C-alpha positions as CSV (number, residue, x, y, z in Angstrom):
1,M,100.4,83.0,125.8
2,L,101.6,83.4,129.4
3,R,98.3,85.5,130.4
4,D,96.3,83.0,128.7
5,E,97.8,80.4,131.2
6,G,96.8,82.4,134.0
7,V,100.2,84.2,134.7
8,E,99.1,87.5,136.4
9,A,102.0,89.5,135.2
10,A,102.6,92.4,133.0
11,V,104.3,90.8,129.8
12,S,106.4,93.0,127.4
13,S,108.4,92.0,124.2
14,A,111.8,93.4,123.2
15,G,114.8,91.8,121.0
16,V,118.6,92.0,121.4
17,S,118.8,92.8,117.6
18,A,115.2,94.2,117.1
19,A,114.7,97.4,115.3
20,N,111.0,98.7,115.4
21,Q,109.9,96.2,112.4
22,P,106.6,94.2,111.9
23,V,107.0,90.6,112.8
24,D,108.1,88.2,110.2
25,P,104.8,87.0,108.2
26,R,105.9,83.2,109.0
27,S,105.8,84.0,112.6
28,V,102.3,85.7,112.5
29,A,101.0,82.6,110.5
30,A,102.6,80.3,113.0
31,A,101.3,82.1,116.1
32,A,97.6,82.5,114.4
33,R,97.6,78.7,114.2
34,I,98.2,78.5,117.9
35,G,95.5,81.3,118.5
36,V,97.9,84.2,119.0
37,D,97.4,87.4,117.2
38,L,100.9,88.9,116.3
39,S,99.7,91.1,113.2
40,G,99.9,94.2,114.9
41,H,103.0,93.5,117.0
42,R,106.2,95.6,116.2
43,S,109.7,94.7,117.4
44,R,111.6,96.9,119.6
45,Q,115.3,96.9,120.9
46,L,116.1,95.9,124.3
47,T,117.5,98.4,126.4
48,A,119.0,98.7,129.9
49,G,116.0,101.3,130.5
50,L,113.4,98.3,129.5
51,L,115.1,95.9,131.6
52,A,114.8,98.3,134.4
53,D,110.9,99.0,133.9
54,D,109.5,96.0,132.0
55,G,111.9,93.2,133.2
56,R,112.2,94.0,137.0
57,D,110.7,90.8,137.9
58,L,111.6,88.3,135.2
59,V,113.2,88.2,132.2
60,L,112.8,85.1,129.5
61,T,114.9,84.5,126.3
62,M,114.8,82.0,123.7
63,T,118.6,81.4,123.8
64,R,121.5,81.5,125.9
65,E,123.0,84.1,123.4
66,H,120.0,86.5,124.3
67,L,120.4,85.6,128.1
68,R,124.1,86.9,127.8
69,E,123.2,90.0,125.8
70,V,120.7,90.9,128.7
71,A,123.7,90.5,131.4
72,V,125.9,92.8,129.4
73,L,122.9,95.5,129.2
74,D,122.4,95.1,133.0
75,P,124.6,92.5,134.9
76,S,122.2,92.7,137.9
77,A,119.4,91.2,135.7
78,L,121.4,87.9,135.3
79,R,119.6,86.5,138.4
80,R,116.2,87.3,137.1
81,T,117.1,86.2,133.4
82,F,116.3,82.7,132.3
83,T,115.8,80.9,128.8
84,F,112.2,79.5,128.7
85,R,113.3,76.1,128.8
86,E,115.9,76.7,131.6
87,L,113.0,78.4,133.8
88,V,110.7,75.3,133.3
89,R,113.6,72.8,134.1
90,R,114.5,74.7,137.0
91,A,110.9,75.3,138.3
92,G,110.4,71.7,137.9
93,A,112.9,71.0,140.4
94,T,111.9,73.9,142.5
95,P,108.2,74.4,142.4
96,P,106.9,77.5,144.0
97,R,105.5,77.0,147.7
98,S,101.8,78.1,148.2
99,S,101.7,81.6,148.0
100,Q,105.3,82.3,147.6
101,V,106.2,85.7,146.4
102,L,107.5,85.8,142.7
103,A,110.9,87.5,143.8
104,G,111.5,84.9,146.3
105,W,110.9,81.9,143.8
106,I,112.9,83.7,141.3
107,E,115.9,83.9,143.8
108,E,115.5,80.2,144.6
109,L,115.6,79.0,140.9
110,A,118.7,81.2,140.3
111,A,120.6,79.9,143.4
112,G,123.7,78.1,142.8
113,R,123.6,79.1,139.0
114,R,127.1,79.8,137.9
115,P,127.4,82.5,134.8
116,S,130.0,80.2,133.5
117,E,127.1,77.4,133.1
118,L,125.6,79.8,130.7
119,L,128.4,80.2,128.1
120,G,128.0,78.6,124.8
121,E,124.7,77.2,123.0
122,S,122.9,74.5,124.7
123,P,120.4,72.3,123.0
124,A,118.8,71.9,126.6
125,D,118.3,75.6,126.9
126,D,118.1,77.2,123.4
127,I,115.0,77.3,121.2
128,A,116.2,77.3,117.5
129,D,115.5,80.6,115.8
130,P,113.7,79.8,112.8
131,Y,114.4,83.1,110.7
132,G,115.8,82.2,107.2
133,R,114.5,78.6,107.6
134,S,111.3,76.6,106.7
135,D,107.5,77.4,107.5
136,A,107.7,74.2,109.5
137,M,110.5,75.6,112.0
138,F,108.4,78.7,112.5
139,A,105.5,76.5,113.5
140,E,107.6,74.2,115.5
141,M,108.9,77.1,117.3
142,A,105.4,78.5,118.2
143,T,104.2,75.1,119.2
144,E,107.1,74.9,121.7
145,L,106.7,78.3,123.1
146,E,102.8,77.3,123.8
147,R,103.9,74.4,125.7
148,L,106.5,76.1,127.8
149,C,104.0,78.9,128.6
150,R,101.5,76.0,129.5
151,Q,104.2,74.6,132.0
152,V,105.2,78.0,133.4
153,G,101.6,78.8,133.8
154,A,101.0,75.6,135.7
155,L,104.1,76.0,138.0
156,S,103.4,79.6,138.8
157,A,99.7,79.3,139.8
158,T,100.7,79.7,143.4
159,V,102.9,82.4,143.1
160,T,101.9,86.0,144.2
161,H,103.4,89.3,143.0
162,S,104.2,91.0,146.2
163,A,104.7,90.3,150.0
164,S,101.2,91.6,150.7
165,G,99.9,89.2,148.0
């Protein structure tokens, strides 16, 4: 969805408790309703190695609990790890300047952020996990992710990915 919104980045997926399984069929159905094909996707476990390789620029999580799991695996990743909702909220307050380098913008978004602020759950930051819940909850999650991806795409339109552009 981020690529569909014009975010020029390599995007990959891993979970804090994933174990090489197919995506829940209700997630596949909810994603299909918004035009995303997850039918061939398989979960994979988040590791420190994946954070170093696939998560070197920005790590997005669904909840603060997931964010804390990322920080446990790699404490240096905290400054580039946000929940989707937190990223959108902070980016709205600190939009990127024209042709700003991604790493610099992420540093600005993380400035002044204290790890203690990320303890506990937060309705402002957490996207409810629909697992074990109704089909409607899966649809709600997919719709929210689509909305957040649109907002990230709009906000990051002027960001470049390296100092040379």
